[in-house]
PyMOL Python script that loads the backbone (N, CA, C, O; Angstrom):
from pymol import cmd

cmd.read_pdbstr("""\
ATOM      1  N   MET A   1     -21.946  33.975  25.537  1.00  0.00           N
ATOM      2  CA  MET A   1     -23.369  33.707  25.579  1.00  0.00           C
ATOM      3  C   MET A   1     -23.753  33.406  27.028  1.00  0.00           C
ATOM      4  O   MET A   1     -23.089  32.623  27.706  1.00  0.00           O
ATOM      5  N   ASN A   2     -24.831  34.036  27.490  1.00  0.00           N
ATOM      6  CA  ASN A   2     -25.236  33.835  28.881  1.00  0.00           C
ATOM      7  C   ASN A   2     -26.273  32.710  29.008  1.00  0.00           C
ATOM      8  O   ASN A   2     -26.727  32.158  28.006  1.00  0.00           O
ATOM      9  N   ASP A   3     -26.635  32.382  30.238  1.00  0.00           N
ATOM     10  CA  ASP A   3     -27.565  31.279  30.501  1.00  0.00           C
ATOM     11  C   ASP A   3     -28.937  31.518  29.886  1.00  0.00           C
ATOM     12  O   ASP A   3     -29.570  30.580  29.402  1.00  0.00           O
ATOM     13  N   HIS A   4     -29.404  32.766  29.898  1.00  0.00           N
ATOM     14  CA  HIS A   4     -30.715  33.077  29.321  1.00  0.00           C
ATOM     15  C   HIS A   4     -30.716  32.824  27.813  1.00  0.00           C
ATOM     16  O   HIS A   4     -31.688  32.302  27.266  1.00  0.00           O
ATOM     17  N   GLU A   5     -29.634  33.193  27.156  1.00  0.00           N
ATOM     18  CA  GLU A   5     -29.532  32.975  25.715  1.00  0.00           C
ATOM     19  C   GLU A   5     -29.447  31.487  25.389  1.00  0.00           C
ATOM     20  O   GLU A   5     -30.087  31.022  24.446  1.00  0.00           O
ATOM     21  N   LEU A   6     -28.668  30.742  26.155  1.00  0.00           N
ATOM     22  CA  LEU A   6     -28.584  29.294  25.934  1.00  0.00           C
ATOM     23  C   LEU A   6     -29.931  28.624  26.183  1.00  0.00           C
ATOM     24  O   LEU A   6     -30.316  27.715  25.448  1.00  0.00           O
ATOM     25  N   ASN A   7     -30.643  29.062  27.206  1.00  0.00           N
ATOM     26  CA  ASN A   7     -31.959  28.510  27.505  1.00  0.00           C
ATOM     27  C   ASN A   7     -32.929  28.786  26.353  1.00  0.00           C
ATOM     28  O   ASN A   7     -33.701  27.909  25.965  1.00  0.00           O
ATOM     29  N   ALA A   8     -32.887  29.996  25.813  1.00  0.00           N
ATOM     30  CA  ALA A   8     -33.757  30.333  24.683  1.00  0.00           C
ATOM     31  C   ALA A   8     -33.404  29.490  23.462  1.00  0.00           C
ATOM     32  O   ALA A   8     -34.298  29.029  22.753  1.00  0.00           O
ATOM     33  N   LEU A   9     -32.113  29.285  23.208  1.00  0.00           N
ATOM     34  CA  LEU A   9     -31.704  28.424  22.093  1.00  0.00           C
ATOM     35  C   LEU A   9     -32.231  27.004  22.285  1.00  0.00           C
ATOM     36  O   LEU A   9     -32.660  26.365  21.325  1.00  0.00           O
ATOM     37  N   GLN A  10     -32.200  26.512  23.520  1.00  0.00           N
ATOM     38  CA  GLN A  10     -32.723  25.173  23.796  1.00  0.00           C
ATOM     39  C   GLN A  10     -34.224  25.103  23.521  1.00  0.00           C
ATOM     40  O   GLN A  10     -34.705  24.114  22.968  1.00  0.00           O
ATOM     41  N   HIS A  11     -34.966  26.142  23.900  1.00  0.00           N
ATOM     42  CA  HIS A  11     -36.405  26.166  23.621  1.00  0.00           C
ATOM     43  C   HIS A  11     -36.667  26.136  22.115  1.00  0.00           C
ATOM     44  O   HIS A  11     -37.561  25.428  21.653  1.00  0.00           O
ATOM     45  N   VAL A  12     -35.895  26.898  21.360  1.00  0.00           N
ATOM     46  CA  VAL A  12     -36.064  26.915  19.908  1.00  0.00           C
ATOM     47  C   VAL A  12     -35.685  25.561  19.324  1.00  0.00           C
ATOM     48  O   VAL A  12     -36.401  25.037  18.470  1.00  0.00           O
ATOM     49  N   ALA A  13     -34.575  24.987  19.770  1.00  0.00           N
ATOM     50  CA  ALA A  13     -34.139  23.682  19.269  1.00  0.00           C
ATOM     51  C   ALA A  13     -35.164  22.598  19.568  1.00  0.00           C
ATOM     52  O   ALA A  13     -35.310  21.653  18.794  1.00  0.00           O
ATOM     53  N   ALA A  14     -35.877  22.727  20.687  1.00  0.00           N
ATOM     54  CA  ALA A  14     -36.906  21.751  21.069  1.00  0.00           C
ATOM     55  C   ALA A  14     -38.241  22.032  20.382  1.00  0.00           C
ATOM     56  O   ALA A  14     -39.236  21.365  20.669  1.00  0.00           O
ATOM     57  N   ASP A  15     -38.272  23.016  19.477  1.00  0.00           N
ATOM     58  CA  ASP A  15     -39.478  23.342  18.704  1.00  0.00           C
ATOM     59  C   ASP A  15     -40.612  23.818  19.603  1.00  0.00           C
ATOM     60  O   ASP A  15     -41.774  23.477  19.383  1.00  0.00           O
ATOM     61  N   GLU A  16     -40.268  24.609  20.621  1.00  0.00           N
ATOM     62  CA  GLU A  16     -41.249  25.084  21.599  1.00  0.00           C
ATOM     63  C   GLU A  16     -41.668  26.535  21.383  1.00  0.00           C
ATOM     64  O   GLU A  16     -42.451  27.074  22.166  1.00  0.00           O
ATOM     65  N   VAL A  17     -41.152  27.179  20.321  1.00  0.00           N
ATOM     66  CA  VAL A  17     -41.405  28.607  20.128  1.00  0.00           C
ATOM     67  C   VAL A  17     -42.005  28.858  18.748  1.00  0.00           C
ATOM     68  O   VAL A  17     -41.546  28.311  17.746  1.00  0.00           O
ATOM     69  N   LEU A  18     -43.037  29.695  18.718  1.00  0.00           N
ATOM     70  CA  LEU A  18     -43.657  30.156  17.483  1.00  0.00           C
ATOM     71  C   LEU A  18     -43.492  31.667  17.402  1.00  0.00           C
ATOM     72  O   LEU A  18     -43.214  32.326  18.404  1.00  0.00           O
ATOM     73  N   PHE A  19     -43.666  32.212  16.193  1.00  0.00           N
ATOM     74  CA  PHE A  19     -43.685  33.661  16.028  1.00  0.00           C
ATOM     75  C   PHE A  19     -44.969  34.041  15.327  1.00  0.00           C
ATOM     76  O   PHE A  19     -45.283  33.503  14.266  1.00  0.00           O
ATOM     77  N   HIS A  20     -45.714  34.962  15.910  1.00  0.00           N
ATOM     78  CA  HIS A  20     -46.940  35.472  15.301  1.00  0.00           C
ATOM     79  C   HIS A  20     -46.595  36.793  14.624  1.00  0.00           C
ATOM     80  O   HIS A  20     -46.097  37.707  15.282  1.00  0.00           O
ATOM     81  N   PRO A  21     -46.854  36.912  13.309  1.00  0.00           N
ATOM     82  CA  PRO A  21     -46.446  38.113  12.585  1.00  0.00           C
ATOM     83  C   PRO A  21     -47.308  39.341  12.860  1.00  0.00           C
ATOM     84  O   PRO A  21     -46.956  40.444  12.440  1.00  0.00           O
ATOM     85  N   GLY A  22     -48.428  39.171  13.555  1.00  0.00           N
ATOM     86  CA  GLY A  22     -49.269  40.313  13.875  1.00  0.00           C
ATOM     87  C   GLY A  22     -50.320  40.620  12.831  1.00  0.00           C
ATOM     88  O   GLY A  22     -51.084  41.574  12.984  1.00  0.00           O
ATOM     89  N   THR A  23     -50.372  39.827  11.774  1.00  0.00           N
ATOM     90  CA  THR A  23     -51.417  40.025  10.770  1.00  0.00           C
ATOM     91  C   THR A  23     -52.684  39.318  11.210  1.00  0.00           C
ATOM     92  O   THR A  23     -52.627  38.344  11.960  1.00  0.00           O
ATOM     93  N   TRP A  24     -53.789  39.788  10.762  1.00  0.00           N
ATOM     94  CA  TRP A  24     -55.092  39.201  11.053  1.00  0.00           C
ATOM     95  C   TRP A  24     -55.405  39.187  12.544  1.00  0.00           C
ATOM     96  O   TRP A  24     -56.005  38.237  13.048  1.00  0.00           O
ATOM     97  N   GLY A  25     -55.011  40.207  13.227  1.00  0.00           N
ATOM     98  CA  GLY A  25     -55.356  40.326  14.641  1.00  0.00           C
ATOM     99  C   GLY A  25     -54.264  39.821  15.561  1.00  0.00           C
ATOM    100  O   GLY A  25     -53.480  38.942  15.204  1.00  0.00           O
ATOM    101  N   GLY A  26     -54.229  40.376  16.714  1.00  0.00           N
ATOM    102  CA  GLY A  26     -53.227  39.975  17.700  1.00  0.00           C
ATOM    103  C   GLY A  26     -51.908  40.672  17.460  1.00  0.00           C
ATOM    104  O   GLY A  26     -51.548  40.954  16.318  1.00  0.00           O
ATOM    105  N   PRO A  27     -51.189  40.950  18.525  1.00  0.00           N
ATOM    106  CA  PRO A  27     -49.896  41.622  18.379  1.00  0.00           C
ATOM    107  C   PRO A  27     -48.826  40.668  17.859  1.00  0.00           C
ATOM    108  O   PRO A  27     -48.868  39.463  18.108  1.00  0.00           O
ATOM    109  N   ALA A  28     -47.879  41.227  17.142  1.00  0.00           N
ATOM    110  CA  ALA A  28     -46.743  40.430  16.688  1.00  0.00           C
ATOM    111  C   ALA A  28     -45.911  40.034  17.895  1.00  0.00           C
ATOM    112  O   ALA A  28     -45.822  40.780  18.870  1.00  0.00           O
ATOM    113  N   GLY A  29     -45.307  38.865  17.826  1.00  0.00           N
ATOM    114  CA  GLY A  29     -44.418  38.451  18.903  1.00  0.00           C
ATOM    115  C   GLY A  29     -44.289  36.949  19.015  1.00  0.00           C
ATOM    116  O   GLY A  29     -44.900  36.192  18.261  1.00  0.00           O
ATOM    117  N   TYR A  30     -43.485  36.541  19.965  1.00  0.00           N
ATOM    118  CA  TYR A  30     -43.202  35.129  20.187  1.00  0.00           C
ATOM    119  C   TYR A  30     -44.273  34.496  21.058  1.00  0.00           C
ATOM    120  O   TYR A  30     -44.793  35.121  21.982  1.00  0.00           O
ATOM    121  N   ARG A  31     -44.597  33.238  20.747  1.00  0.00           N
ATOM    122  CA  ARG A  31     -45.594  32.463  21.482  1.00  0.00           C
ATOM    123  C   ARG A  31     -44.986  31.099  21.814  1.00  0.00           C
ATOM    124  O   ARG A  31     -44.120  30.597  21.097  1.00  0.00           O
ATOM    125  N   TRP A  32     -45.456  30.513  22.912  1.00  0.00           N
ATOM    126  CA  TRP A  32     -45.082  29.130  23.224  1.00  0.00           C
ATOM    127  C   TRP A  32     -45.896  28.206  22.341  1.00  0.00           C
ATOM    128  O   TRP A  32     -47.060  28.477  22.049  1.00  0.00           O
ATOM    129  N   ARG A  33     -45.282  27.119  21.920  1.00  0.00           N
ATOM    130  CA  ARG A  33     -45.977  26.105  21.130  1.00  0.00           C
ATOM    131  C   ARG A  33     -46.435  25.016  22.081  1.00  0.00           C
ATOM    132  O   ARG A  33     -45.650  24.498  22.876  1.00  0.00           O
ATOM    133  N   GLY A  34     -47.724  24.673  21.992  1.00  0.00           N
ATOM    134  CA  GLY A  34     -48.282  23.622  22.825  1.00  0.00           C
ATOM    135  C   GLY A  34     -47.963  22.243  22.280  1.00  0.00           C
ATOM    136  O   GLY A  34     -47.404  22.123  21.189  1.00  0.00           O
ATOM    137  N   PRO A  35     -48.311  21.191  23.027  1.00  0.00           N
ATOM    138  CA  PRO A  35     -48.028  19.822  22.603  1.00  0.00           C
ATOM    139  C   PRO A  35     -48.701  19.451  21.281  1.00  0.00           C
ATOM    140  O   PRO A  35     -48.220  18.582  20.554  1.00  0.00           O
ATOM    141  N   ASP A  36     -49.823  20.121  20.976  1.00  0.00           N
ATOM    142  CA  ASP A  36     -50.522  19.831  19.723  1.00  0.00           C
ATOM    143  C   ASP A  36     -50.025  20.695  18.570  1.00  0.00           C
ATOM    144  O   ASP A  36     -50.562  20.610  17.465  1.00  0.00           O
ATOM    145  N   GLY A  37     -49.009  21.525  18.805  1.00  0.00           N
ATOM    146  CA  GLY A  37     -48.421  22.345  17.759  1.00  0.00           C
ATOM    147  C   GLY A  37     -49.032  23.722  17.609  1.00  0.00           C
ATOM    148  O   GLY A  37     -48.547  24.529  16.816  1.00  0.00           O
ATOM    149  N   THR A  38     -50.089  24.008  18.356  1.00  0.00           N
ATOM    150  CA  THR A  38     -50.730  25.309  18.252  1.00  0.00           C
ATOM    151  C   THR A  38     -50.199  26.251  19.328  1.00  0.00           C
ATOM    152  O   THR A  38     -49.479  25.840  20.238  1.00  0.00           O
ATOM    153  N   GLU A  39     -50.567  27.507  19.202  1.00  0.00           N
ATOM    154  CA  GLU A  39     -50.143  28.521  20.162  1.00  0.00           C
ATOM    155  C   GLU A  39     -50.633  28.182  21.560  1.00  0.00           C
ATOM    156  O   GLU A  39     -51.790  27.803  21.743  1.00  0.00           O
ATOM    157  N   ALA A  40     -49.746  28.319  22.553  1.00  0.00           N
ATOM    158  CA  ALA A  40     -50.100  27.983  23.936  1.00  0.00           C
ATOM    159  C   ALA A  40     -49.817  29.138  24.891  1.00  0.00           C
ATOM    160  O   ALA A  40     -49.660  28.916  26.092  1.00  0.00           O
ATOM    161  N   GLY A  41     -49.751  30.356  24.385  1.00  0.00           N
ATOM    162  CA  GLY A  41     -49.553  31.506  25.259  1.00  0.00           C
ATOM    163  C   GLY A  41     -48.379  32.359  24.838  1.00  0.00           C
ATOM    164  O   GLY A  41     -47.509  31.931  24.079  1.00  0.00           O
ATOM    165  N   LEU A  42     -48.374  33.571  25.348  1.00  0.00           N
ATOM    166  CA  LEU A  42     -47.311  34.526  25.035  1.00  0.00           C
ATOM    167  C   LEU A  42     -46.018  34.172  25.762  1.00  0.00           C
ATOM    168  O   LEU A  42     -46.037  33.758  26.921  1.00  0.00           O
ATOM    169  N   VAL A  43     -44.910  34.340  25.074  1.00  0.00           N
ATOM    170  CA  VAL A  43     -43.604  34.243  25.722  1.00  0.00           C
ATOM    171  C   VAL A  43     -43.437  35.530  26.533  1.00  0.00           C
ATOM    172  O   VAL A  43     -43.636  36.615  25.987  1.00  0.00           O
ATOM    173  N   PRO A  44     -43.078  35.445  27.821  1.00  0.00           N
ATOM    174  CA  PRO A  44     -42.916  36.650  28.643  1.00  0.00           C
ATOM    175  C   PRO A  44     -41.882  37.623  28.053  1.00  0.00           C
ATOM    176  O   PRO A  44     -40.962  37.215  27.345  1.00  0.00           O
ATOM    177  N   GLN A  45     -42.053  38.894  28.357  1.00  0.00           N
ATOM    178  CA  GLN A  45     -41.208  39.938  27.768  1.00  0.00           C
ATOM    179  C   GLN A  45     -39.709  39.712  27.966  1.00  0.00           C
ATOM    180  O   GLN A  45     -38.953  39.913  27.016  1.00  0.00           O
ATOM    181  N   PRO A  46     -39.239  39.303  29.148  1.00  0.00           N
ATOM    182  CA  PRO A  46     -37.783  39.087  29.274  1.00  0.00           C
ATOM    183  C   PRO A  46     -37.257  38.029  28.299  1.00  0.00           C
ATOM    184  O   PRO A  46     -36.183  38.197  27.722  1.00  0.00           O
ATOM    185  N   GLU A  47     -38.009  36.941  28.114  1.00  0.00           N
ATOM    186  CA  GLU A  47     -37.594  35.904  27.172  1.00  0.00           C
ATOM    187  C   GLU A  47     -37.739  36.386  25.731  1.00  0.00           C
ATOM    188  O   GLU A  47     -36.933  36.030  24.871  1.00  0.00           O
ATOM    189  N   THR A  48     -38.772  37.199  25.469  1.00  0.00           N
ATOM    190  CA  THR A  48     -38.941  37.777  24.135  1.00  0.00           C
ATOM    191  C   THR A  48     -37.741  38.651  23.786  1.00  0.00           C
ATOM    192  O   THR A  48     -37.245  38.609  22.660  1.00  0.00           O
ATOM    193  N   ASP A  49     -37.280  39.437  24.745  1.00  0.00           N
ATOM    194  CA  ASP A  49     -36.106  40.285  24.511  1.00  0.00           C
ATOM    195  C   ASP A  49     -34.886  39.442  24.150  1.00  0.00           C
ATOM    196  O   ASP A  49     -34.106  39.815  23.275  1.00  0.00           O
ATOM    197  N   VAL A  50     -34.724  38.308  24.823  1.00  0.00           N
ATOM    198  CA  VAL A  50     -33.598  37.414  24.526  1.00  0.00           C
ATOM    199  C   VAL A  50     -33.753  36.834  23.123  1.00  0.00           C
ATOM    200  O   VAL A  50     -32.783  36.786  22.367  1.00  0.00           O
ATOM    201  N   LEU A  51     -34.958  36.393  22.766  1.00  0.00           N
ATOM    202  CA  LEU A  51     -35.188  35.845  21.427  1.00  0.00           C
ATOM    203  C   LEU A  51     -34.934  36.899  20.349  1.00  0.00           C
ATOM    204  O   LEU A  51     -34.370  36.586  19.301  1.00  0.00           O
ATOM    205  N   GLU A  52     -35.342  38.133  20.596  1.00  0.00           N
ATOM    206  CA  GLU A  52     -35.074  39.220  19.644  1.00  0.00           C
ATOM    207  C   GLU A  52     -33.573  39.434  19.481  1.00  0.00           C
ATOM    208  O   GLU A  52     -33.085  39.621  18.367  1.00  0.00           O
ATOM    209  N   ARG A  53     -32.845  39.405  20.593  1.00  0.00           N
ATOM    210  CA  ARG A  53     -31.393  39.566  20.539  1.00  0.00           C
ATOM    211  C   ARG A  53     -30.768  38.422  19.733  1.00  0.00           C
ATOM    212  O   ARG A  53     -29.879  38.654  18.914  1.00  0.00           O
ATOM    213  N   LEU A  54     -31.227  37.195  19.962  1.00  0.00           N
ATOM    214  CA  LEU A  54     -30.703  36.048  19.213  1.00  0.00           C
ATOM    215  C   LEU A  54     -31.036  36.162  17.730  1.00  0.00           C
ATOM    216  O   LEU A  54     -30.216  35.813  16.880  1.00  0.00           O
ATOM    217  N   ALA A  55     -32.236  36.648  17.417  1.00  0.00           N
ATOM    218  CA  ALA A  55     -32.614  36.848  16.012  1.00  0.00           C
ATOM    219  C   ALA A  55     -31.728  37.919  15.370  1.00  0.00           C
ATOM    220  O   ALA A  55     -31.289  37.759  14.231  1.00  0.00           O
ATOM    221  N   ASN A  56     -31.468  39.000  16.092  1.00  0.00           N
ATOM    222  CA  ASN A  56     -30.604  40.065  15.565  1.00  0.00           C
ATOM    223  C   ASN A  56     -29.173  39.584  15.355  1.00  0.00           C
ATOM    224  O   ASN A  56     -28.469  40.084  14.478  1.00  0.00           O
ATOM    225  N   LEU A  57     -28.744  38.614  16.161  1.00  0.00           N
ATOM    226  CA  LEU A  57     -27.403  38.036  16.011  1.00  0.00           C
ATOM    227  C   LEU A  57     -27.361  36.941  14.947  1.00  0.00           C
ATOM    228  O   LEU A  57     -26.293  36.408  14.645  1.00  0.00           O
ATOM    229  N   GLY A  58     -28.518  36.606  14.379  1.00  0.00           N
ATOM    230  CA  GLY A  58     -28.576  35.578  13.345  1.00  0.00           C
ATOM    231  C   GLY A  58     -28.534  34.164  13.882  1.00  0.00           C
ATOM    232  O   GLY A  58     -28.166  33.241  13.155  1.00  0.00           O
ATOM    233  N   LEU A  59     -28.907  33.968  15.159  1.00  0.00           N
ATOM    234  CA  LEU A  59     -28.858  32.633  15.762  1.00  0.00           C
ATOM    235  C   LEU A  59     -30.193  31.898  15.682  1.00  0.00           C
ATOM    236  O   LEU A  59     -30.222  30.668  15.720  1.00  0.00           O
ATOM    237  N   VAL A  60     -31.288  32.630  15.571  1.00  0.00           N
ATOM    238  CA  VAL A  60     -32.615  32.038  15.374  1.00  0.00           C
ATOM    239  C   VAL A  60     -33.344  32.867  14.323  1.00  0.00           C
ATOM    240  O   VAL A  60     -33.027  34.037  14.107  1.00  0.00           O
ATOM    241  N   THR A  61     -34.324  32.242  13.674  1.00  0.00           N
ATOM    242  CA  THR A  61     -35.106  32.971  12.681  1.00  0.00           C
ATOM    243  C   THR A  61     -36.503  32.373  12.579  1.00  0.00           C
ATOM    244  O   THR A  61     -36.651  31.151  12.547  1.00  0.00           O
ATOM    245  N   PRO A  62     -37.536  33.225  12.528  1.00  0.00           N
ATOM    246  CA  PRO A  62     -38.879  32.701  12.266  1.00  0.00           C
ATOM    247  C   PRO A  62     -38.951  32.197  10.828  1.00  0.00           C
ATOM    248  O   PRO A  62     -38.313  32.750   9.932  1.00  0.00           O
ATOM    249  N   GLU A  63     -39.721  31.164  10.624  1.00  0.00           N
ATOM    250  CA  GLU A  63     -39.919  30.632   9.283  1.00  0.00           C
ATOM    251  C   GLU A  63     -40.551  31.710   8.413  1.00  0.00           C
ATOM    252  O   GLU A  63     -41.478  32.394   8.848  1.00  0.00           O
ATOM    253  N   ARG A  64     -40.070  31.862   7.218  1.00  0.00           N
ATOM    254  CA  ARG A  64     -40.600  32.862   6.288  1.00  0.00           C
ATOM    255  C   ARG A  64     -41.659  32.210   5.402  1.00  0.00           C
ATOM    256  O   ARG A  64     -41.390  31.232   4.705  1.00  0.00           O
ATOM    257  N   ARG A  65     -42.859  32.768   5.443  1.00  0.00           N
ATOM    258  CA  ARG A  65     -43.929  32.310   4.562  1.00  0.00           C
ATOM    259  C   ARG A  65     -45.043  33.336   4.588  1.00  0.00           C
ATOM    260  O   ARG A  65     -45.110  34.188   5.475  1.00  0.00           O
ATOM    261  N   LEU A  66     -45.904  33.239   3.610  1.00  0.00           N
ATOM    262  CA  LEU A  66     -47.052  34.127   3.552  1.00  0.00           C
ATOM    263  C   LEU A  66     -48.165  33.562   4.405  1.00  0.00           C
ATOM    264  O   LEU A  66     -48.253  32.350   4.601  1.00  0.00           O
ATOM    265  N   GLY A  67     -48.996  34.420   4.901  1.00  0.00           N
ATOM    266  CA  GLY A  67     -50.152  33.962   5.659  1.00  0.00           C
ATOM    267  C   GLY A  67     -50.131  34.453   7.082  1.00  0.00           C
ATOM    268  O   GLY A  67     -49.095  34.874   7.597  1.00  0.00           O
ATOM    269  N   PRO A  68     -51.291  34.396   7.717  1.00  0.00           N
ATOM    270  CA  PRO A  68     -51.440  34.978   9.047  1.00  0.00           C
ATOM    271  C   PRO A  68     -51.080  34.062  10.203  1.00  0.00           C
ATOM    272  O   PRO A  68     -51.039  34.513  11.348  1.00  0.00           O
ATOM    273  N   LEU A  69     -50.822  32.804   9.939  1.00  0.00           N
ATOM    274  CA  LEU A  69     -50.641  31.847  11.027  1.00  0.00           C
ATOM    275  C   LEU A  69     -49.274  31.973  11.682  1.00  0.00           C
ATOM    276  O   LEU A  69     -48.335  32.533  11.115  1.00  0.00           O
ATOM    277  N   GLU A  70     -49.193  31.434  12.893  1.00  0.00           N
ATOM    278  CA  GLU A  70     -47.924  31.424  13.618  1.00  0.00           C
ATOM    279  C   GLU A  70     -46.891  30.626  12.824  1.00  0.00           C
ATOM    280  O   GLU A  70     -47.215  29.659  12.135  1.00  0.00           O
ATOM    281  N   ARG A  71     -45.654  31.062  12.943  1.00  0.00           N
ATOM    282  CA  ARG A  71     -44.564  30.411  12.216  1.00  0.00           C
ATOM    283  C   ARG A  71     -43.584  29.794  13.200  1.00  0.00           C
ATOM    284  O   ARG A  71     -43.260  30.410  14.215  1.00  0.00           O
ATOM    285  N   PRO A  72     -43.112  28.596  12.920  1.00  0.00           N
ATOM    286  CA  PRO A  72     -42.082  28.019  13.778  1.00  0.00           C
ATOM    287  C   PRO A  72     -40.827  28.894  13.760  1.00  0.00           C
ATOM    288  O   PRO A  72     -40.524  29.544  12.759  1.00  0.00           O
ATOM    289  N   VAL A  73     -40.119  28.900  14.856  1.00  0.00           N
ATOM    290  CA  VAL A  73     -38.834  29.595  14.953  1.00  0.00           C
ATOM    291  C   VAL A  73     -37.762  28.515  14.911  1.00  0.00           C
ATOM    292  O   VAL A  73     -37.846  27.522  15.634  1.00  0.00           O
ATOM    293  N   HIS A  74     -36.752  28.711  14.063  1.00  0.00           N
ATOM    294  CA  HIS A  74     -35.716  27.703  13.866  1.00  0.00           C
ATOM    295  C   HIS A  74     -34.349  28.237  14.268  1.00  0.00           C
ATOM    296  O   HIS A  74     -34.093  29.441  14.224  1.00  0.00           O
ATOM    297  N   LEU A  75     -33.481  27.314  14.661  1.00  0.00           N
ATOM    298  CA  LEU A  75     -32.074  27.655  14.848  1.00  0.00           C
ATOM    299  C   LEU A  75     -31.451  27.863  13.480  1.00  0.00           C
ATOM    300  O   LEU A  75     -31.783  27.150  12.533  1.00  0.00           O
ATOM    301  N   THR A  76     -30.567  28.813  13.366  1.00  0.00           N
ATOM    302  CA  THR A  76     -29.749  28.934  12.173  1.00  0.00           C
ATOM    303  C   THR A  76     -28.521  28.043  12.380  1.00  0.00           C
ATOM    304  O   THR A  76     -28.352  27.455  13.448  1.00  0.00           O
ATOM    305  N   LYS A  77     -27.670  27.945  11.362  1.00  0.00           N
ATOM    306  CA  LYS A  77     -26.430  27.176  11.531  1.00  0.00           C
ATOM    307  C   LYS A  77     -25.587  27.756  12.663  1.00  0.00           C
ATOM    308  O   LYS A  77     -24.979  27.023  13.442  1.00  0.00           O
ATOM    309  N   ALA A  78     -25.563  29.081  12.737  1.00  0.00           N
ATOM    310  CA  ALA A  78     -24.796  29.731  13.811  1.00  0.00           C
ATOM    311  C   ALA A  78     -25.405  29.427  15.177  1.00  0.00           C
ATOM    312  O   ALA A  78     -24.674  29.240  16.150  1.00  0.00           O
ATOM    313  N   GLY A  79     -26.732  29.376  15.260  1.00  0.00           N
ATOM    314  CA  GLY A  79     -27.401  29.045  16.517  1.00  0.00           C
ATOM    315  C   GLY A  79     -27.123  27.616  16.942  1.00  0.00           C
ATOM    316  O   GLY A  79     -26.888  27.348  18.120  1.00  0.00           O
ATOM    317  N   ALA A  80     -27.150  26.694  15.982  1.00  0.00           N
ATOM    318  CA  ALA A  80     -26.849  25.298  16.293  1.00  0.00           C
ATOM    319  C   ALA A  80     -25.404  25.151  16.763  1.00  0.00           C
ATOM    320  O   ALA A  80     -25.118  24.380  17.678  1.00  0.00           O
ATOM    321  N   ALA A  81     -24.501  25.892  16.134  1.00  0.00           N
ATOM    322  CA  ALA A  81     -23.094  25.840  16.548  1.00  0.00           C
ATOM    323  C   ALA A  81     -22.919  26.394  17.960  1.00  0.00           C
ATOM    324  O   ALA A  81     -22.115  25.877  18.736  1.00  0.00           O
ATOM    325  N   ALA A  82     -23.667  27.440  18.293  1.00  0.00           N
ATOM    326  CA  ALA A  82     -23.572  28.016  19.637  1.00  0.00           C
ATOM    327  C   ALA A  82     -24.119  27.069  20.693  1.00  0.00           C
ATOM    328  O   ALA A  82     -23.656  27.079  21.833  1.00  0.00           O
ATOM    329  N   LEU A  83     -25.092  26.257  20.328  1.00  0.00           N
ATOM    330  CA  LEU A  83     -25.715  25.325  21.261  1.00  0.00           C
ATOM    331  C   LEU A  83     -24.945  24.009  21.358  1.00  0.00           C
ATOM    332  O   LEU A  83     -25.096  23.284  22.341  1.00  0.00           O
ATOM    333  N   ALA A  84     -24.132  23.690  20.369  1.00  0.00           N
ATOM    334  CA  ALA A  84     -23.431  22.407  20.310  1.00  0.00           C
ATOM    335  C   ALA A  84     -22.600  22.089  21.553  1.00  0.00           C
ATOM    336  O   ALA A  84     -22.679  20.960  22.037  1.00  0.00           O
ATOM    337  N   PRO A  85     -21.811  23.012  22.097  1.00  0.00           N
ATOM    338  CA  PRO A  85     -21.030  22.664  23.299  1.00  0.00           C
ATOM    339  C   PRO A  85     -21.912  22.251  24.476  1.00  0.00           C
ATOM    340  O   PRO A  85     -21.541  21.363  25.243  1.00  0.00           O
ATOM    341  N   LEU A  86     -23.052  22.874  24.621  1.00  0.00           N
ATOM    342  CA  LEU A  86     -23.969  22.528  25.698  1.00  0.00           C
ATOM    343  C   LEU A  86     -24.573  21.146  25.466  1.00  0.00           C
ATOM    344  O   LEU A  86     -24.724  20.364  26.404  1.00  0.00           O
ATOM    345  N   SER A  87     -24.917  20.850  24.214  1.00  0.00           N
ATOM    346  CA  SER A  87     -25.488  19.547  23.881  1.00  0.00           C
ATOM    347  C   SER A  87     -24.466  18.434  24.087  1.00  0.00           C
ATOM    348  O   SER A  87     -24.815  17.343  24.539  1.00  0.00           O
ATOM    349  N   ALA A  88     -23.216  18.706  23.758  1.00  0.00           N
ATOM    350  CA  ALA A  88     -22.161  17.703  23.916  1.00  0.00           C
ATOM    351  C   ALA A  88     -21.895  17.401  25.384  1.00  0.00           C
ATOM    352  O   ALA A  88     -21.517  16.282  25.731  1.00  0.00           O
ATOM    353  N   ALA A  89     -22.089  18.383  26.239  1.00  0.00           N
ATOM    354  CA  ALA A  89     -21.838  18.202  27.669  1.00  0.00           C
ATOM    355  C   ALA A  89     -22.943  17.404  28.351  1.00  0.00           C
ATOM    356  O   ALA A  89     -22.738  16.857  29.434  1.00  0.00           O
ATOM    357  N   ALA A  90     -24.110  17.336  27.721  1.00  0.00           N
ATOM    358  CA  ALA A  90     -25.260  16.654  28.348  1.00  0.00           C
ATOM    359  C   ALA A  90     -25.180  15.162  28.238  1.00  0.00           C
ATOM    360  O   ALA A  90     -26.070  14.459  28.716  1.00  0.00           O
TER     361      ALA A  90
END
""", "prot")
cmd.dss("prot")
cmd.show_as("cartoon", "prot")
cmd.util.cbc("prot")
cmd.orient("prot")
């Protein structure tokens, strides 16, 4: 796992990432979560690519639910395990 992937896992673990499904307007994709819990801007494409790679590896997953609103992105058990050595070192 490289530094970009670990950094993305840390952002997800800190509850800083949302996923917009693209319904009801706006493109689908990852968004930053603001301090009030609402969308605070688009995640840049390089970081989006890393988040997509982590999702494909089963390390992060957007919350599954119906509706047009942004969904929190969560670590999976595998994602938490991948982040654990970094957390232990801190």
